[in-house]
C-alpha positions as CSV (number, residue, x, y, z in Angstrom):
1,M,52.6,132.7,144.1
2,V,53.9,132.2,140.6
3,V,55.4,135.7,140.5
4,R,57.0,135.4,143.9
5,L,58.7,132.1,142.9
6,Y,59.9,133.4,139.6
7,F,62.6,135.8,141.0
8,P,64.3,133.2,143.3
9,L,64.3,130.7,140.5
10,L,65.8,133.3,138.1
11,F,68.4,134.1,140.7
12,L,69.3,130.5,141.1
13,L,69.6,130.0,137.3
14,I,71.8,133.0,136.9
15,S,74.0,132.0,139.9
16,G,74.2,128.4,138.6
17,T,75.2,129.6,135.1
18,G,77.9,131.8,136.6
19,L,79.2,129.0,138.7
20,W,79.2,126.7,135.7
21,A,81.2,129.2,133.6
22,Q,83.6,129.7,136.5
23,N,84.1,125.9,136.9
24,S,84.5,125.5,133.1
25,R,87.3,128.1,133.0
26,E,89.1,125.9,135.6
27,L,88.9,122.8,133.5
28,P,92.1,121.6,131.7
29,E,90.8,122.5,128.2
30,S,90.6,126.1,129.3
31,Q,94.2,126.0,130.3
32,L,95.5,124.6,127.0
33,R,98.2,126.9,125.7
34,K,98.3,128.4,122.2
35,A,102.0,127.8,122.0
36,D,101.6,124.1,122.5
37,M,98.9,123.9,119.8
38,E,101.1,125.8,117.4
39,A,104.1,123.5,118.1
40,H,102.0,120.4,117.4
41,L,100.8,121.8,114.1
42,R,104.1,123.1,112.9
43,F,105.7,119.7,113.6
44,L,103.0,117.6,111.9
45,A,102.8,119.9,108.8
46,A,106.6,120.5,108.5
47,D,108.3,120.1,105.1
48,E,110.5,117.4,106.7
49,L,107.4,115.1,107.0
50,Q,106.9,115.3,103.2
51,G,103.1,115.5,103.3
52,R,102.6,112.5,105.6
53,R,101.6,110.1,102.8
54,T,100.5,106.7,104.2
55,G,103.2,104.1,104.2
56,E,106.0,106.7,103.8
57,P,108.6,107.8,106.4
58,G,106.9,111.1,107.1
59,N,103.6,109.4,108.0
60,N,105.4,107.0,110.3
61,I,107.2,109.9,112.0
62,A,103.8,111.6,112.6
63,A,102.5,108.4,114.1
64,R,105.5,108.2,116.4
65,Y,105.0,111.8,117.5
66,I,101.4,111.3,118.3
67,A,102.1,108.1,120.2
68,A,104.8,109.9,122.2
69,Q,102.4,112.7,123.2
70,M,99.8,110.1,124.3
71,E,102.3,108.4,126.5
72,A,103.5,111.7,128.0
73,Y,99.9,112.6,128.8
74,G,99.4,109.3,130.7
75,L,97.1,107.6,128.3
76,K,97.2,103.8,128.3
77,P,97.5,101.4,125.4
78,A,94.2,100.0,124.1
79,P,93.6,96.3,124.6
80,G,95.0,94.3,121.6
81,A,97.2,97.1,120.4
82,E,101.0,96.9,120.1
83,G,101.8,99.6,122.5
84,F,100.0,102.6,121.1
85,Y,99.8,101.2,117.6
86,Q,97.2,99.2,115.7
87,T,99.1,97.8,112.7
88,V,97.2,98.3,109.4
89,A,98.6,96.3,106.5
90,F,98.4,98.0,103.1
91,E,99.5,96.8,99.7
92,A,101.0,99.2,97.1
93,T,100.1,98.4,93.5
94,T,101.6,99.9,90.3
95,P,99.3,99.6,87.2
96,P,100.5,97.7,84.1
97,S,102.7,99.8,81.8
98,E,101.0,98.3,78.8
99,A,97.4,96.9,78.3
100,R,95.1,96.2,75.4
101,L,91.4,95.4,75.4
102,L,89.3,94.3,72.4
103,I,85.5,94.1,72.7
104,G,83.7,93.2,69.6
105,K,85.4,95.3,67.0
106,T,86.4,98.2,69.3
107,E,90.0,98.3,70.6
108,Y,91.3,100.2,73.7
109,E,94.8,100.7,74.9
110,Q,96.2,101.7,78.3
111,D,95.9,105.5,78.8
112,D,93.7,105.7,75.8
113,G,90.2,105.0,77.1
114,L,91.5,102.1,79.1
115,L,93.1,102.0,82.6
116,I,93.9,98.6,83.9
117,M,94.8,99.1,87.5
118,L,95.5,95.5,88.7
119,G,96.8,92.3,87.2
120,N,98.9,90.9,84.4
121,A,97.0,89.1,81.6
122,A,98.7,86.9,79.1
123,G,96.6,87.2,76.0
124,I,93.1,86.3,77.3
125,K,90.6,85.4,74.5
126,T,87.1,84.9,75.8
127,E,83.6,86.6,75.9
128,A,82.5,89.8,77.4
129,V,79.5,89.8,79.7
130,F,77.5,92.7,81.2
131,A,76.6,92.2,84.9
132,N,74.7,95.5,85.8
133,Y,76.6,96.8,88.8
134,G,78.4,93.6,89.5
135,W,76.9,93.8,93.0
136,A,75.4,91.4,95.5
137,D,74.0,92.1,99.0
138,E,72.6,89.5,101.4
139,K,70.5,92.0,103.4
140,S,68.6,93.4,100.4
141,G,68.7,90.1,98.4
142,H,70.1,91.9,95.4
143,D,72.4,89.7,93.2
144,D,73.6,90.8,89.8
145,Y,75.2,87.5,89.2
146,K,72.1,85.4,89.7
147,G,71.5,83.2,86.7
148,L,74.6,84.7,84.9
149,D,77.5,82.5,83.8
150,V,80.7,84.6,84.0
151,K,83.2,81.8,84.5
152,G,86.3,82.4,82.4
153,K,84.8,85.7,81.0
154,I,85.5,89.4,81.1
155,V,82.7,91.1,83.2
156,L,81.8,94.7,82.5
157,V,79.7,96.6,85.1
158,L,78.3,100.1,85.9
159,P,80.2,102.2,88.5
160,G,79.1,102.2,92.2
161,T,76.3,100.2,93.6
162,P,72.5,100.0,92.9
163,E,71.9,102.3,95.9
164,A,74.7,104.9,95.2
165,Q,76.9,106.1,92.4
166,D,78.6,109.1,94.1
167,P,82.4,109.1,94.1
168,M,82.8,107.7,97.6
169,A,80.4,104.8,96.9
170,V,82.3,104.1,93.7
171,F,85.7,104.0,95.4
172,T,84.6,102.1,98.5
173,S,82.8,99.4,96.4
174,M,85.8,98.6,94.2
175,G,87.2,95.9,96.4
176,K,84.0,94.0,97.0
177,K,83.1,94.1,93.3
178,R,86.5,92.5,92.5
179,K,85.9,89.8,95.1
180,L,82.4,89.1,93.8
181,A,83.6,88.8,90.2
182,Q,86.5,86.6,91.1
183,S,84.3,84.3,93.3
184,H,82.0,83.7,90.3
185,G,85.0,82.7,88.2
186,A,85.5,85.8,86.0
187,V,89.0,86.5,84.7
188,A,88.6,90.3,84.6
189,L,86.3,93.0,85.9
190,I,86.1,96.3,84.0
191,E,84.0,99.2,85.3
192,L,82.4,101.6,82.7
193,Y,83.5,105.2,83.3
194,R,80.2,107.1,83.7
195,L,81.2,109.5,86.4
196,Q,80.6,113.3,86.5
197,F,84.2,114.5,86.8
198,P,86.7,114.3,83.9
199,W,88.3,111.0,82.9
200,S,91.7,112.8,82.9
201,F,91.4,113.5,86.7
202,F,90.4,109.9,87.4
203,R,93.2,108.5,85.2
204,S,95.9,110.8,86.8
205,F,94.8,109.7,90.3
206,F,94.9,106.0,89.7
207,N,97.5,105.6,87.0
208,K,100.3,105.5,89.5
209,E,101.2,103.5,92.6
210,N,98.2,103.2,94.9
211,L,97.6,101.8,98.3
212,S,94.7,99.5,99.3
213,M,94.0,97.2,102.2
214,A,96.2,94.1,102.0
215,D,93.5,91.9,103.4
216,E,91.0,93.3,100.8
217,G,93.3,93.3,97.9
218,P,93.4,90.6,95.2
219,E,95.6,87.5,95.7
220,E,98.6,86.9,93.4
221,A,97.5,85.8,89.9
222,S,93.9,86.9,90.6
223,I,91.4,88.8,88.6
224,V,92.4,91.7,86.3
225,Y,90.7,94.9,87.2
226,G,90.3,98.2,85.4
227,W,88.1,101.0,84.0
228,L,86.9,101.7,80.5
229,K,85.9,105.0,78.9
230,E,83.7,103.9,76.1
231,Q,84.2,105.1,72.5
232,K,81.4,106.4,70.5
233,N,79.6,103.9,68.4
234,S,81.0,101.0,70.4
235,D,79.2,97.7,71.0
236,M,78.5,98.5,74.7
237,D,74.7,99.1,74.1
238,N,74.4,95.7,72.5
239,L,76.4,94.2,75.4
240,Q,74.0,95.7,77.9
241,K,71.1,94.3,76.0
242,G,72.6,90.8,76.5
243,K,74.4,90.3,73.2
244,K,77.5,88.1,73.4
245,L,80.7,89.7,72.2
246,K,84.2,88.3,71.6
247,A,86.8,89.9,73.8
248,E,90.6,89.9,74.1
249,L,92.7,91.3,77.0
250,S,96.4,91.5,77.6
251,S,98.5,93.5,80.2
252,Q,102.0,93.6,81.5
253,G,104.1,95.5,84.0
254,F,101.8,95.3,87.0
255,A,103.7,95.2,90.3
256,R,102.7,95.0,94.0
257,R,104.5,95.3,97.4
258,A,103.6,95.2,101.1
259,V,103.3,98.6,102.9
260,P,102.8,98.6,106.7
261,S,101.1,101.5,108.4
262,Q,99.3,102.1,111.7
263,N,96.5,103.7,113.6
264,V,97.6,105.3,116.9
265,A,95.4,104.6,119.9
266,G,95.3,105.5,123.6
267,V,92.8,105.0,126.4
268,I,91.6,107.4,129.1
269,R,89.7,105.5,131.8
270,G,86.5,107.1,132.8
271,S,85.9,108.4,136.4
272,D,82.3,107.1,136.9
273,P,82.2,103.5,138.0
274,K,78.7,103.2,136.4
275,L,79.7,104.7,133.0
276,R,83.3,103.9,132.6
277,D,82.7,100.8,130.6
278,E,81.1,102.9,127.9
279,Y,83.5,104.7,125.5
280,V,83.5,107.8,123.4
281,V,85.9,107.4,120.5
282,I,87.5,110.7,119.4
283,T,89.2,110.5,116.0
284,A,91.3,112.5,113.5
285,H,93.3,111.3,110.6
286,Y,97.0,112.2,110.6
287,D,97.9,111.2,107.0
288,H,97.9,113.5,104.0
289,V,98.7,113.1,100.3
290,G,102.5,113.4,100.1
291,T,104.4,115.2,97.4
292,G,104.6,115.8,93.7
293,K,102.2,113.8,91.5
294,N,100.8,111.9,94.5
295,G,99.4,115.2,95.8
296,G,97.0,115.6,92.9
297,G,97.1,119.4,92.9
298,A,99.4,121.8,91.1
299,Y,103.1,121.9,92.3
300,S,106.4,123.2,91.1
301,A,110.1,122.4,91.5
302,K,110.2,125.1,94.2
303,D,107.4,123.6,96.2
304,S,106.1,120.1,95.7
305,I,105.2,119.3,99.4
306,F,101.5,119.0,100.3
307,N,101.9,119.9,103.9
308,G,98.2,119.4,104.9
309,S,98.2,122.0,107.7
310,R,94.4,122.3,107.5
311,D,93.7,118.7,106.3
312,N,94.4,117.4,108.8
313,A,97.2,118.7,111.0
314,M,94.6,121.0,112.6
315,G,92.5,117.9,113.4
316,A,95.4,115.9,114.7
317,T,96.4,118.9,116.9
318,A,92.8,119.1,118.3
319,L,92.9,115.4,119.0
320,L,96.1,115.8,121.0
321,A,94.6,118.8,122.8
322,A,91.6,116.8,123.8
323,A,93.9,113.9,124.9
324,R,95.8,116.2,127.2
325,A,92.8,117.9,128.7
326,L,90.7,114.7,129.2
327,S,93.6,112.8,130.7
328,E,94.3,115.5,133.3
329,Q,90.7,115.4,134.5
330,P,89.0,112.3,133.1
331,P,85.3,112.5,132.2
332,R,82.6,110.1,133.4
333,R,82.9,107.8,130.5
334,S,86.1,106.3,129.1
335,V,87.6,107.8,126.0
336,L,89.6,106.1,123.2
337,V,91.8,108.6,121.4
338,L,92.3,107.3,117.9
339,A,94.5,108.9,115.2
340,V,93.8,107.1,112.0
341,T,95.9,106.5,108.9
342,G,94.9,106.1,105.3
343,E,91.9,108.6,105.3
344,E,93.1,110.1,102.0
345,L,93.1,106.7,100.4
346,G,89.4,106.2,101.1
347,L,89.0,106.2,104.9
348,L,91.0,103.0,105.1
349,G,92.4,103.4,108.6
350,S,89.0,104.0,110.2
351,Q,87.4,101.3,108.1
352,Y,90.1,98.9,109.4
353,Y,89.4,99.9,113.0
354,A,85.6,99.5,112.5
355,E,86.2,95.9,111.3
356,H,88.9,95.2,113.9
357,P,87.9,97.3,116.9
358,L,90.1,97.6,120.0
359,I,87.1,98.5,122.1
360,P,83.9,96.4,121.4
361,L,81.6,98.4,119.1
362,E,78.6,97.8,121.3
363,K,80.5,99.6,124.2
364,T,81.3,102.5,121.9
365,I,78.5,105.0,122.4
366,F,79.7,107.9,120.2
367,N,82.4,108.9,117.7
368,L,83.5,112.5,117.7
369,N,85.6,113.1,114.6
370,T,87.6,116.2,113.5
371,D,88.6,116.8,109.9
372,G,88.3,119.6,107.4
373,A,89.2,121.1,104.1
374,G,90.1,124.4,105.8
375,Y,88.2,127.5,107.1
376,N,86.7,130.7,105.7
377,D,85.2,132.1,108.9
378,V,87.0,132.0,112.2
379,S,83.9,132.9,114.2
380,Y,82.6,129.4,113.7
381,L,83.3,125.8,114.0
382,S,81.3,123.6,111.6
383,A,79.3,120.6,112.7
384,I,78.8,118.0,110.0
385,G,75.9,115.7,111.1
386,F,74.3,118.4,113.2
387,G,70.7,117.5,114.0
388,R,71.3,113.7,113.7
389,T,72.5,112.4,117.1
390,G,70.9,114.5,119.9
391,T,74.2,116.2,120.7
392,D,73.5,119.6,119.2
393,H,73.2,121.4,122.6
394,L,76.5,119.9,123.8
395,I,78.3,121.0,120.6
396,E,76.9,124.5,120.9
397,A,77.8,124.7,124.6
398,G,81.4,123.6,123.9
399,A,81.8,126.0,121.1
400,H,80.2,129.0,122.8
401,L,82.5,128.6,125.9
402,F,85.4,129.7,123.7
403,G,83.6,132.4,121.7
404,L,82.7,130.3,118.7
405,D,79.4,129.8,117.0
406,V,78.3,126.5,115.3
407,F,77.7,126.4,111.6
408,P,75.6,123.3,110.9
409,N,76.2,121.1,107.9
410,P,78.1,123.3,105.5
411,A,78.3,122.6,101.7
412,P,75.6,119.9,101.7
413,E,76.3,119.4,98.0
414,Q,79.7,118.0,98.9
415,G,78.3,115.1,101.0
416,L,80.8,115.7,103.7
417,F,79.4,113.4,106.4
418,D,80.1,110.4,104.2
419,R,83.6,111.6,103.2
420,S,85.4,111.5,106.5
421,D,86.2,108.8,109.2
422,N,83.0,109.4,111.2
423,V,81.1,107.4,108.5
424,S,83.1,104.3,109.3
425,F,81.6,104.3,112.7
426,A,78.2,105.5,111.6
427,A,77.9,102.6,109.1
428,K,78.3,100.2,112.1
429,G,75.5,102.0,113.9
430,I,77.5,104.2,116.3
431,P,76.2,107.8,116.5
432,A,78.8,110.0,115.0
433,I,79.5,113.6,114.0
434,S,82.5,115.4,112.4
435,I,83.6,118.8,113.7
436,S,85.4,120.9,111.2
437,P,87.1,124.3,111.3
438,G,84.8,127.1,110.3
439,M,83.7,126.5,106.8
440,T,80.4,128.1,105.6
441,S,80.7,127.0,102.0
442,F,83.2,125.4,99.7
443,D,84.4,128.7,98.2
444,E,87.6,130.1,96.8
445,E,89.2,130.5,100.2
446,I,88.7,126.8,100.9
447,A,89.9,125.8,97.4
448,R,93.0,128.0,97.7
449,Y,94.5,125.6,100.3
450,Y,92.5,122.3,100.0
451,H,95.0,119.7,98.8
452,Q,97.4,122.4,97.6
453,V,101.1,123.0,98.3
454,T,100.1,126.4,99.7
455,D,98.6,124.7,102.8
456,N,101.7,125.2,104.9
457,P,102.0,126.2,108.6
458,D,102.7,129.8,108.1
459,T,99.2,130.4,106.7
460,I,97.4,129.2,109.8
461,D,95.5,131.6,112.2
462,Y,96.9,130.3,115.5
463,D,94.6,132.3,117.7
464,Y,91.7,130.5,115.9
465,L,93.5,127.1,116.1
466,H,93.8,127.6,119.9
467,K,90.0,128.3,120.3
468,Y,89.1,125.4,118.0
469,C,91.2,122.9,120.0
470,Q,89.8,124.1,123.3
471,A,86.2,123.8,121.9
472,F,86.8,120.3,120.5
473,A,88.2,119.1,123.8
474,R,85.2,120.6,125.7
475,I,82.7,119.0,123.3
476,A,84.4,115.7,123.9
477,R,84.1,116.1,127.6
478,L,80.5,117.1,127.5
479,I,79.5,114.1,125.4
480,A,81.5,111.8,127.7
481,D,79.9,113.3,130.8
482,E,76.3,113.3,129.5
483,E,73.9,111.0,131.5
484,E,72.0,109.9,128.4
485,R,73.7,108.2,125.5
486,P,73.5,109.8,122.1
487,R,71.1,108.2,119.6
488,W,70.4,108.5,115.9
489,A,67.4,110.8,115.1
490,E,64.3,109.0,114.1
491,G,64.5,108.1,110.4
492,D,68.2,108.6,110.0
493,K,69.7,106.3,107.5
494,Y,72.0,104.8,110.2
495,E,69.2,104.4,112.8
496,E,68.5,100.8,112.0
497,A,72.2,99.9,112.2
498,G,72.3,101.6,115.6
499,K,69.3,99.6,116.9
500,A,70.9,96.4,115.8
501,L,74.3,97.2,117.3
502,Y,72.9,98.2,120.7
503,R,70.0,95.6,120.6
504,E,67.4,98.3,121.1
């Protein structure tokens, strides 16, 4: 009996697989044209867009282009958006041109072990106080200010938070730490530079005009903020042991201005009446680092434009490809197509969306992000977060349909999951993953183009771009069509946030 049933069952499975493959080839993502994908990328990474730096004309032109494509594909504006735009208010700040800090008997000056980033100080004379990380968290009950009097004083703290001191944690905690110090009456907050990469890199990145969220930035005449690279034989050890030290601080030349930007959002309404009120959000950032000194990498008079073809015109192109394919034949669930700004500034556009969602977060069942530093193997697409959301089989199926294999979680030492926009959704509890062009390691081939002026459109493998875009669109469809909602794997660090969000 078992033997006799085996062959009909095998025949049905083979026939079904063949029918599935045939139907898949008829889906809109299979009909996406290479020429269209190439046209999108060449426009977004063109020299004329000047590296798409957030707040600059090239970035706004890219946003308008993406919005125009969404409208042409028949997407609808999201609730609460202004057309296809979600306005994100940034503030540009220029560090003081001069600054001086005296702690005990040790003196520091701007650019010489001292980098005051925010605020003008008119000859402050007070005491310096050490406040551990300068952190407080209601959930954990941690409070570095408990029992500490910092009113009218200069507060010095360790970088990052008690839980994390990696670069992303350091950068994303800056705003909250300033607010905490200011709320306790401090006149200045200085973080101690104890990071693993050179002070010169840090100083060159922040000692220029920088953007931050306007609603998170300090108010006029608020706390002075900066970083300190300690001198040898300074009094810092004594300060950390609780000794009181005299301190003086002065700075001048600090300036600020408002800089508007925008996320770009469009909705594809789902086809299944039972599932269409659930949303998959697909994301890619469309900003890059701009030109010249803003780019961070080497440049010359001949070429100072950081085109960002790989990071992230490829991702923005894949997002547009998915928008087109899914709009032509909507999946069961609804899809929010979201191109975010300010990723290169610290994931600011996606963080803003997560705090001001156009679709309620509890109705958002997944975030599929695409971003990348480049590719070194065009037989793969890379999946950052593979094994964490129960979507592995869908990612593999979408990739395999277009001849690509999946490389799971490349370069783990880089902490890539927490360095792209997917983490803004994950932190809220939404299962998320980031799909990247085929990177197997962070090697010389990646470094050759990552945040370099060499990353221009003529260096792209457009046959690979075509497959990558088709696979991304297919993966988005499979996740939006799946009967069961994705969930965080048991024990994942975002599992509890997910249970709280969905009340599970």
